[in-house]
N, CA and C atoms as an extended XYZ file, in Angstrom:
246
Properties=species:S:1:pos:R:3:atomname:S:1:resname:S:1:resid:I:1 pbc="F F F"
N        23.360       10.381      -70.710 N   MET     1
C        24.641        9.929      -70.275 CA  MET     1
C        25.303        8.811      -69.762 C   MET     1
N        23.994        8.832      -68.567 N   VAL     2
C        24.463        8.219      -67.501 CA  VAL     2
C        23.566        6.125      -68.637 C   VAL     2
N        22.651        6.624      -69.460 N   TRP     3
C        21.997        5.493      -70.234 CA  TRP     3
C        23.130        5.225      -71.364 C   TRP     3
N        24.533        5.519      -71.876 N   LEU     4
C        25.076        5.239      -72.077 CA  LEU     4
C        25.739        4.757      -71.427 C   LEU     4
N        26.727        4.628      -70.546 N   LEU     5
C        27.445        4.081      -69.925 CA  LEU     5
C        27.471        2.633      -69.692 C   LEU     5
N        26.239        2.953      -69.097 N   LEU     6
C        25.145        1.536      -68.696 CA  LEU     6
C        25.050        0.917      -69.575 C   LEU     6
N        25.004        1.147      -70.571 N   GLY     7
C        24.290        0.597      -72.278 CA  GLY     7
C        26.045       -0.129      -72.403 C   GLY     7
N        27.444        0.558      -72.410 N   TYR     8
C        28.636        0.160      -73.062 CA  TYR     8
C        28.317       -1.299      -71.860 C   TYR     8
N        28.819       -0.742      -70.499 N   LEU     9
C        29.060       -1.520      -69.275 CA  LEU     9
C        27.986       -2.695      -69.530 C   LEU     9
N        27.057       -3.387      -69.602 N   TYR    10
C        25.723       -4.236      -70.459 CA  TYR    10
C        27.062       -4.978      -71.469 C   TYR    10
N        27.457       -4.390      -72.272 N   THR    11
C        27.747       -5.765      -73.154 CA  THR    11
C        29.368       -5.748      -72.661 C   THR    11
N        30.122       -4.919      -72.093 N   HIS    12
C        31.506       -4.406      -71.988 CA  HIS    12
C        31.605       -5.000      -70.044 C   HIS    12
N        31.446       -5.850      -69.738 N   PRO    13
C        31.087       -5.880      -68.299 CA  PRO    13
C        32.378       -5.151      -67.478 C   PRO    13
N        33.286       -6.360      -67.686 N   ASP    14
C        34.434       -5.734      -67.311 CA  ASP    14
C        35.239       -4.645      -67.355 C   ASP    14
N        34.810       -3.740      -68.487 N   ALA    15
C        36.306       -2.855      -68.946 CA  ALA    15
C        36.048       -1.937      -67.077 C   ALA    15
N        37.300       -1.136      -67.312 N   LYS    16
C        37.604       -0.445      -66.436 CA  LYS    16
C        38.630        0.977      -67.373 C   LYS    16
N        38.054        1.983      -66.701 N   ASP    17
C        38.611        3.419      -67.029 CA  ASP    17
C        38.553        4.112      -66.453 C   ASP    17
N        39.497        5.096      -66.822 N   THR    18
C        39.986        6.425      -66.087 CA  THR    18
C        38.494        7.752      -66.919 C   THR    18
N        38.636        8.255      -66.146 N   ALA    19
C        37.399        9.519      -67.093 CA  ALA    19
C        37.366        9.776      -68.556 C   ALA    19
N        39.088       10.265      -68.696 N   GLU    20
C        39.655        9.871      -69.870 CA  GLU    20
C        39.470        8.914      -70.465 C   GLU    20
N        40.127        8.388      -70.117 N   GLY    21
C        39.577        6.672      -70.941 CA  GLY    21
C        37.993        7.003      -71.605 C   GLY    21
N        37.300        6.821      -70.506 N   ILE    22
C        36.083        6.969      -70.938 CA  ILE    22
C        34.999        7.426      -72.104 C   ILE    22
N        35.746        8.970      -71.551 N   MET    23
C        35.335        9.859      -72.591 CA  MET    23
C        36.109        9.852      -73.753 C   MET    23
N        36.900        8.557      -74.416 N   ASN    24
C        38.184        8.416      -75.576 CA  ASN    24
C        37.571        7.541      -76.300 C   ASN    24
N        37.707        6.093      -75.059 N   TRP    25
C        36.858        4.828      -75.459 CA  TRP    25
C        35.903        4.438      -76.175 C   TRP    25
N        34.598        4.673      -74.691 N   TRP    26
C        34.103        4.309      -73.941 CA  TRP    26
C        33.189        4.857      -75.417 C   TRP    26
N        32.551        6.009      -75.543 N   LEU    27
C        31.680        7.162      -75.902 CA  LEU    27
C        31.630        6.726      -77.448 C   LEU    27
N        33.005        7.881      -77.774 N   PRO    28
C        33.140        7.438      -79.358 CA  PRO    28
C        32.328        6.386      -79.784 C   PRO    28
N        33.320        5.277      -79.434 N   THR    29
C        32.871        3.541      -80.357 CA  THR    29
C        31.188        3.788      -80.326 C   THR    29
N        29.661        4.982      -79.718 N   ARG    30
C        28.855        4.581      -79.516 CA  ARG    30
C        28.391        6.206      -80.433 C   ARG    30
N        29.597        6.451      -81.412 N   GLY    31
C        28.858        7.558      -81.920 CA  GLY    31
C        28.796        9.290      -81.356 C   GLY    31
N        29.367        9.598      -80.120 N   VAL    32
C        28.501       10.123      -79.084 CA  VAL    32
C        29.856       11.276      -78.502 C   VAL    32
N        30.548       12.324      -79.145 N   MET    33
C        30.852       12.964      -78.596 CA  MET    33
C        30.709       13.764      -77.599 C   MET    33
N        31.634       13.990      -76.440 N   VAL    34
C        30.942       14.489      -75.449 CA  VAL    34
C        32.107       15.507      -74.590 C   VAL    34
N        31.679       16.514      -73.232 N   ASN    35
C        32.892       16.891      -72.673 CA  ASN    35
C        32.837       16.429      -71.451 C   ASN    35
N        34.063       16.683      -71.023 N   LYS    36
C        34.744       16.141      -69.610 CA  LYS    36
C        34.110       16.679      -68.353 C   LYS    36
N        32.977       16.905      -68.183 N   THR    37
C        32.493       17.527      -66.694 CA  THR    37
C        30.929       16.726      -66.882 C   THR    37
N        30.997       16.353      -68.776 N   GLY    38
C        29.573       15.976      -68.572 CA  GLY    38
C        29.803       14.399      -67.899 C   GLY    38
N        30.906       14.137      -68.964 N   VAL    39
C        31.373       12.882      -68.200 CA  VAL    39
C        31.783       12.264      -67.040 C   VAL    39
N        31.562       13.428      -66.116 N   GLU    40
C        32.947       12.804      -65.186 CA  GLU    40
C        30.857       13.318      -63.822 C   GLU    40
N        30.658       13.997      -64.682 N   GLU    41
C        28.961       13.935      -63.635 CA  GLU    41
C        28.079       13.139      -63.861 C   GLU    41
N        28.416       12.211      -64.838 N   ALA    42
C        27.601       10.973      -64.817 CA  ALA    42
C        28.298        9.654      -64.351 C   ALA    42
N        29.763        9.761      -64.094 N   LEU    43
C        30.851        8.941      -63.393 CA  LEU    43
C        30.440        8.864      -62.053 C   LEU    43
N        29.878       10.434      -61.383 N   ASN    44
C        29.423       10.786      -60.446 CA  ASN    44
C        28.092        9.865      -59.683 C   ASN    44
N        27.586       10.264      -60.413 N   GLU    45
C        26.089        9.852      -60.396 CA  GLU    45
C        25.695        8.268      -60.488 C   GLU    45
N        26.919        8.042      -61.073 N   LEU    46
C        26.230        6.147      -60.877 CA  LEU    46
C        27.338        5.052      -59.977 C   LEU    46
N        28.216        6.592      -59.496 N   VAL    47
C        29.326        5.579      -58.199 CA  VAL    47
C        28.550        6.232      -56.721 C   VAL    47
N        27.603        7.106      -56.735 N   MET    48
C        27.073        7.370      -55.585 CA  MET    48
C        25.381        6.325      -55.841 C   MET    48
N        24.724        6.138      -56.912 N   SER    49
C        23.997        5.374      -57.141 CA  SER    49
C        23.834        3.333      -56.959 C   SER    49
N        25.496        3.191      -56.984 N   GLY    50
C        25.330        1.598      -56.647 CA  GLY    50
C        26.049        0.967      -57.769 C   GLY    50
N        25.396        2.176      -59.077 N   TRP    51
C        26.428        1.397      -60.784 CA  TRP    51
C        27.775        0.965      -60.460 C   TRP    51
N        28.151        1.927      -60.053 N   LEU    52
C        29.922        1.681      -60.540 CA  LEU    52
C        30.698        1.855      -59.438 C   LEU    52
N        32.142        1.428      -59.512 N   THR    53
C        32.229        1.309      -57.960 CA  THR    53
C        33.825        1.383      -58.909 C   THR    53
N        34.647        2.944      -57.485 N   LEU    54
C        35.682        4.287      -58.213 CA  LEU    54
C        36.741        3.340      -56.987 C   LEU    54
N        38.177        3.057      -57.692 N   THR    55
C        39.127        2.987      -57.300 CA  THR    55
C        39.874        3.474      -57.622 C   THR    55
N        40.645        4.295      -56.391 N   SER    56
C        41.851        5.934      -57.414 CA  SER    56
C        42.974        5.494      -56.862 C   SER    56
N        43.707        5.187      -57.245 N   HIS    57
C        45.023        4.597      -57.142 CA  HIS    57
C        45.774        6.344      -57.289 C   HIS    57
N        45.299        7.688      -57.969 N   SER    58
C        45.894        8.888      -57.128 CA  SER    58
C        45.092        9.326      -58.009 C   SER    58
N        44.166       11.222      -57.564 N   ALA    59
C        43.613       12.222      -57.781 CA  ALA    59
C        43.664       11.831      -59.235 C   ALA    59
N        44.865       12.095      -60.205 N   SER    60
C        44.332       11.947      -61.500 CA  SER    60
C        44.466       10.086      -61.917 C   SER    60
N        43.938        9.459      -61.022 N   HIS    61
C        44.104        7.947      -61.886 CA  HIS    61
C        43.155        7.047      -61.657 C   HIS    61
N        41.592        7.800      -61.450 N   SER    62
C        40.831        7.149      -60.732 CA  SER    62
C        39.523        5.792      -61.621 C   SER    62
N        39.707        5.038      -61.459 N   MET    63
C        39.513        4.055      -62.936 CA  MET    63
C        37.878        3.319      -61.665 C   MET    63
N        36.299        3.719      -62.858 N   TYR    64
C        35.586        2.876      -62.230 CA  TYR    64
C        34.650        1.590      -63.190 C   TYR    64
N        34.946        1.412      -62.767 N   GLY    65
C        34.033       -0.067      -63.265 CA  GLY    65
C        32.910       -0.068      -62.175 C   GLY    65
N        31.964       -1.961      -63.389 N   LEU    66
C        30.700       -2.079      -63.235 CA  LEU    66
C        30.258       -2.571      -61.590 C   LEU    66
N        29.906       -2.045      -60.897 N   ASN    67
C        29.746       -3.115      -59.271 CA  ASN    67
C        29.167       -4.177      -59.906 C   ASN    67
N        30.014       -5.056      -59.814 N   ARG    68
C        29.572       -6.265      -60.567 CA  ARG    68
C        28.736       -7.045      -59.467 C   ARG    68
N        28.259       -6.683      -58.516 N   ALA    69
C        26.918       -7.527      -57.310 CA  ALA    69
C        25.055       -6.827      -58.140 C   ALA    69
N        26.324       -6.250      -59.065 N   ARG    70
C        24.447       -5.374      -59.848 CA  ARG    70
C        24.209       -5.980      -61.610 C   ARG    70
N        25.179       -6.857      -62.151 N   ILE    71
C        24.962       -7.311      -63.147 CA  ILE    71
C        24.285       -7.789      -63.337 C   ILE    71
N        23.324       -8.482      -62.456 N   VAL    72
C        22.053       -9.517      -63.020 CA  VAL    72
C        21.118       -8.275      -62.743 C   VAL    72
N        21.050       -7.353      -62.371 N   GLU    73
C        20.045       -6.335      -62.645 CA  GLU    73
C        20.626       -5.236      -63.843 C   GLU    73
N        21.483       -5.463      -63.891 N   LEU    74
C        21.932       -4.334      -65.248 CA  LEU    74
C        21.448       -5.315      -66.558 C   LEU    74
N        20.973       -6.561      -66.357 N   GLN    75
C        21.316       -7.806      -67.878 CA  GLN    75
C        19.271       -7.296      -67.474 C   GLN    75
N        18.511       -7.170      -66.668 N   ARG    76
C        17.610       -7.587      -66.575 CA  ARG    76
C        16.984       -6.274      -67.078 C   ARG    76
N        17.474       -4.840      -66.894 N   LEU    77
C        17.063       -3.515      -67.025 CA  LEU    77
C        16.986       -3.037      -68.167 C   LEU    77
N        17.953       -4.091      -68.937 N   PHE    78
C        18.354       -3.827      -70.633 CA  PHE    78
C        17.966       -4.687      -71.535 C   PHE    78
N        17.864       -6.080      -71.057 N   GLU    79
C        16.668       -6.870      -71.833 CA  GLU    79
C        15.451       -6.161      -72.463 C   GLU    79
N        14.595       -5.376      -70.456 N   SER    80
C        13.329       -5.491      -70.663 CA  SER    80
C        13.198       -4.625      -71.313 C   SER    80
N        14.238       -3.592      -71.828 N   SER    81
C        14.201       -2.422      -72.693 CA  SER    81
C        14.457       -2.881      -74.472 C   SER    81
N        14.818       -4.543      -74.404 N   GLU    82
C        14.381       -4.500      -75.596 CA  GLU    82
C        13.429       -4.860      -76.645 C   GLU    82
């Protein structure tokens, strides 16, 4: 799941969304159907490891997006795996 989320951000580095939006829009475009708990766990892991930023407008409107300070590292990661 973490790899899929990073892959989406590699191709859409400006994307920002809630856990629900990510579950409904980012992942189905990759042909992946997942549950909310799995998405939230992966998002929390990516925030804790510094890949994602988290902006909370309220408990139900937490927005996730790529930590722009790591965009070059993300590009290298995916370019080296191709």
